[in-house]
C-alpha positions as a Markdown table, in Angstrom:
| # | Residue | x | y | z |
|---|---|---|---|---|
| 1 | Met | 167.8 | 123.4 | 126.7 |
| 2 | Gly | 165.5 | 125.6 | 124.8 |
| 3 | Asn | 162.6 | 127.8 | 124.9 |
| 4 | Pro | 159.1 | 126.2 | 124.7 |
| 5 | Thr | 157.4 | 129.4 | 123.6 |
| 6 | Arg | 159.4 | 129.3 | 120.3 |
| 7 | Gly | 158.0 | 126.3 | 118.5 |
| 8 | Asp | 160.5 | 123.5 | 118.0 |
| 9 | Asp | 163.0 | 125.2 | 120.3 |
| 10 | Gly | 161.0 | 123.6 | 123.2 |
| 11 | Ala | 162.4 | 120.2 | 122.1 |
| 12 | Gly | 164.9 | 120.0 | 125.0 |
| 13 | Pro | 162.5 | 120.9 | 127.7 |
| 14 | Ala | 160.0 | 118.4 | 126.2 |
| 15 | Val | 162.7 | 115.6 | 126.4 |
| 16 | Val | 163.2 | 116.5 | 130.1 |
| 17 | Gln | 159.4 | 116.2 | 130.7 |
| 18 | Glu | 159.4 | 112.9 | 128.9 |
| 19 | Leu | 162.1 | 111.6 | 131.2 |
| 20 | Ser | 160.4 | 112.7 | 134.4 |
| 21 | Gly | 159.9 | 109.8 | 136.6 |
| 22 | Ser | 162.2 | 107.5 | 134.7 |
| 23 | Gly | 165.1 | 107.5 | 137.1 |
| 24 | Val | 167.2 | 109.6 | 134.8 |
| 25 | Gln | 168.6 | 112.9 | 136.2 |
| 26 | Ala | 167.2 | 115.5 | 133.9 |
| 27 | Leu | 167.4 | 119.3 | 134.1 |
| 28 | Asp | 165.7 | 121.9 | 132.0 |
| 29 | Ala | 168.4 | 124.5 | 131.5 |
| 30 | Gly | 166.2 | 126.8 | 129.5 |
| 31 | Asp | 168.2 | 129.1 | 127.3 |
| 32 | Ala | 171.1 | 129.7 | 129.7 |
| 33 | Pro | 172.9 | 126.4 | 130.5 |
| 34 | Glu | 175.8 | 128.3 | 132.1 |
| 35 | Arg | 173.4 | 129.0 | 135.0 |
| 36 | Tyr | 173.4 | 125.4 | 135.9 |
| 37 | Leu | 177.0 | 124.6 | 136.1 |
| 38 | Gly | 176.8 | 124.0 | 139.8 |
| 39 | Pro | 174.2 | 121.2 | 139.6 |
| 40 | Met | 176.0 | 119.7 | 136.6 |
| 41 | Thr | 179.5 | 119.5 | 138.1 |
| 42 | Glu | 178.0 | 118.4 | 141.5 |
| 43 | Ser | 176.0 | 115.6 | 139.9 |
| 44 | Gly | 179.0 | 113.3 | 139.7 |
| 45 | Ala | 178.0 | 112.4 | 136.2 |
| 46 | Glu | 180.8 | 111.3 | 133.8 |
| 47 | Val | 178.8 | 112.5 | 130.8 |
| 48 | Ile | 176.4 | 115.4 | 130.5 |
| 49 | Val | 173.9 | 115.1 | 127.6 |
| 50 | Phe | 172.4 | 118.3 | 126.3 |
| 51 | Val | 169.3 | 118.2 | 124.1 |
| 52 | Asp | 168.4 | 121.2 | 121.9 |
| 53 | Ala | 166.9 | 122.3 | 118.6 |
| 54 | Val | 169.8 | 122.5 | 116.1 |
| 55 | Asp | 169.6 | 123.4 | 112.4 |
| 56 | Phe | 172.2 | 120.9 | 110.9 |
| 57 | Gly | 170.5 | 120.7 | 107.6 |
| 58 | Gly | 168.5 | 117.6 | 108.2 |
| 59 | Lys | 164.7 | 117.1 | 107.9 |
| 60 | Pro | 162.5 | 118.3 | 110.7 |
| 61 | Gly | 162.6 | 115.7 | 113.6 |
| 62 | Glu | 165.9 | 114.2 | 112.6 |
| 63 | Ala | 168.4 | 114.0 | 115.4 |
| 64 | Ala | 172.2 | 114.1 | 115.4 |
| 65 | Leu | 174.8 | 113.4 | 118.1 |
| 66 | Leu | 177.4 | 116.3 | 118.2 |
| 67 | Asp | 180.3 | 116.9 | 120.4 |
| 68 | Glu | 181.9 | 120.1 | 121.5 |
| 69 | Arg | 184.2 | 120.4 | 118.5 |
| 70 | Glu | 181.3 | 120.4 | 116.0 |
| 71 | Leu | 179.3 | 123.2 | 117.4 |
| 72 | Pro | 181.1 | 126.1 | 115.6 |
| 73 | Arg | 180.7 | 124.3 | 112.3 |
| 74 | Arg | 177.0 | 124.0 | 112.6 |
| 75 | Ser | 174.8 | 126.7 | 111.1 |
| 76 | Cys | 172.5 | 127.2 | 114.1 |
| 77 | Val | 172.5 | 126.0 | 117.6 |
| 78 | Thr | 170.3 | 128.3 | 119.4 |
| 79 | His | 172.6 | 128.7 | 122.3 |
| 80 | Arg | 175.9 | 128.0 | 120.5 |
| 81 | Ser | 178.2 | 130.4 | 122.1 |
| 82 | Ser | 177.3 | 129.7 | 125.8 |
| 83 | Leu | 176.9 | 126.0 | 125.1 |
| 84 | Ser | 180.4 | 125.6 | 123.7 |
| 85 | Leu | 181.8 | 127.5 | 126.7 |
| 86 | Val | 179.8 | 125.3 | 129.1 |
| 87 | Met | 181.0 | 122.1 | 127.4 |
| 88 | Arg | 184.6 | 123.3 | 127.5 |
| 89 | Tyr | 184.3 | 124.2 | 131.3 |
| 90 | Leu | 182.8 | 120.8 | 132.0 |
| 91 | Arg | 185.7 | 119.1 | 130.3 |
| 92 | Glu | 188.5 | 121.2 | 131.5 |
| 93 | Gln | 187.4 | 122.1 | 135.1 |
| 94 | Ala | 185.2 | 119.2 | 136.1 |
| 95 | Gly | 186.6 | 116.3 | 133.9 |
| 96 | Gln | 183.1 | 115.7 | 132.5 |
| 97 | Arg | 182.5 | 114.8 | 128.9 |
| 98 | Ser | 179.4 | 116.4 | 127.2 |
| 99 | Val | 177.4 | 115.8 | 124.0 |
| 100 | Leu | 174.6 | 117.4 | 122.3 |
| 101 | Ile | 171.7 | 115.7 | 120.8 |
| 102 | Gly | 170.4 | 118.2 | 118.2 |
| 103 | Ile | 167.0 | 117.8 | 116.9 |
| 104 | Gln | 166.3 | 119.5 | 113.5 |
| 105 | Pro | 163.6 | 122.0 | 113.9 |
| 106 | Gly | 160.8 | 122.6 | 111.5 |
| 107 | Ser | 159.5 | 125.8 | 113.0 |
| 108 | Leu | 160.8 | 128.4 | 115.6 |
| 109 | Ala | 157.7 | 130.6 | 115.4 |
| 110 | Pro | 156.7 | 132.0 | 118.6 |
| 111 | Gly | 153.7 | 130.3 | 120.3 |
| 112 | Ser | 153.4 | 127.6 | 117.6 |
| 113 | Gly | 154.4 | 124.6 | 119.9 |
| 114 | Leu | 156.3 | 121.5 | 118.7 |
| 115 | Thr | 155.7 | 120.4 | 115.2 |
| 116 | Pro | 154.6 | 116.7 | 114.7 |
| 117 | Pro | 158.0 | 115.4 | 113.4 |
| 118 | Val | 159.8 | 117.0 | 116.4 |
| 119 | Arg | 157.1 | 115.8 | 118.9 |
| 120 | Arg | 157.9 | 112.2 | 117.6 |
| 121 | Ala | 161.7 | 112.9 | 117.8 |
| 122 | Val | 161.3 | 114.0 | 121.4 |
| 123 | Lys | 159.8 | 110.7 | 122.2 |
| 124 | Gly | 162.4 | 108.8 | 120.3 |
| 125 | Val | 165.4 | 110.8 | 122.0 |
| 126 | Ala | 163.9 | 110.3 | 125.4 |
| 127 | Ala | 163.4 | 106.5 | 124.9 |
| 128 | Ala | 167.1 | 106.3 | 123.6 |
| 129 | Val | 168.4 | 108.0 | 126.7 |
| 130 | Arg | 166.4 | 105.8 | 129.0 |
| 131 | Glu | 167.7 | 102.7 | 127.1 |
| 132 | Ala | 171.2 | 103.9 | 127.2 |
| 133 | Leu | 171.1 | 104.4 | 130.9 |
| 134 | Gly | 169.2 | 101.3 | 131.6 |
| 135 | Ser | 166.0 | 103.1 | 132.8 |
| 136 | Ser | 162.4 | 102.6 | 132.0 |
| 137 | Pro | 159.4 | 104.9 | 132.1 |
| 138 | Gly | 158.3 | 105.1 | 135.7 |
| 139 | Gly | 161.0 | 102.6 | 136.8 |
| 140 | Ala | 164.1 | 103.0 | 138.8 |
| 141 | Gly | 167.4 | 103.2 | 136.7 |
| 142 | Ser | 170.5 | 105.2 | 136.8 |
| 143 | Ser | 170.3 | 108.4 | 138.9 |
| 144 | Gly | 173.3 | 109.8 | 137.0 |
| 145 | Ala | 174.3 | 110.3 | 133.4 |
| 146 | Gly | 177.4 | 108.1 | 133.5 |
| 147 | Gly | 175.8 | 105.5 | 131.3 |
| 148 | Ala | 175.2 | 108.1 | 128.6 |
| 149 | Glu | 178.6 | 107.1 | 127.1 |
| 150 | Ala | 176.4 | 104.5 | 125.3 |
| 151 | Leu | 175.4 | 107.5 | 123.1 |
| 152 | Asn | 178.8 | 107.7 | 121.6 |
| 153 | Pro | 178.4 | 108.3 | 117.8 |
| 154 | Pro | 180.1 | 106.0 | 115.5 |
| 155 | Ala | 181.1 | 109.0 | 113.5 |
| 156 | Arg | 181.0 | 112.7 | 114.4 |
| 157 | Gly | 177.8 | 114.4 | 113.4 |
| 158 | Lys | 176.0 | 111.0 | 112.8 |
| 159 | Arg | 172.3 | 111.4 | 112.5 |
| 160 | Val | 170.8 | 109.0 | 115.0 |
| 161 | Gln | 167.1 | 109.1 | 114.6 |
| 162 | Arg | 164.3 | 110.3 | 112.3 |
């Protein structure tokens, strides 16, 4: 999720690009994840993993694993209201669990591109997703997101990567 024309808000789409060709089903939902409920529910995935720029008070490029209950408590999730509704819908109507990997932005300035810390985090998050799903760059792996349960945080809001 995110808008690549707004600096580090392009972190989500950049992770999707990094996952391209890895065997992981990845979808760039832009700034309106609710538009993609059909493909998400029809995927058969047990877990949907969202990636977005989130201001959780960390250092730029830090990542945190958040669940649906944590979204209202965070100071800024670019798509907070629609994402919490999407996550609730997936849980209640499709029986799918969902999590958000939030990457702390450094800049959301229009036209600025990803900052170096967020660019590094994008690569780290993509590698963690591939590893959790048993995929490798360019190799065949899971075609669904069911294995994403390996991304369960030991504690809610746990920062997972710098």
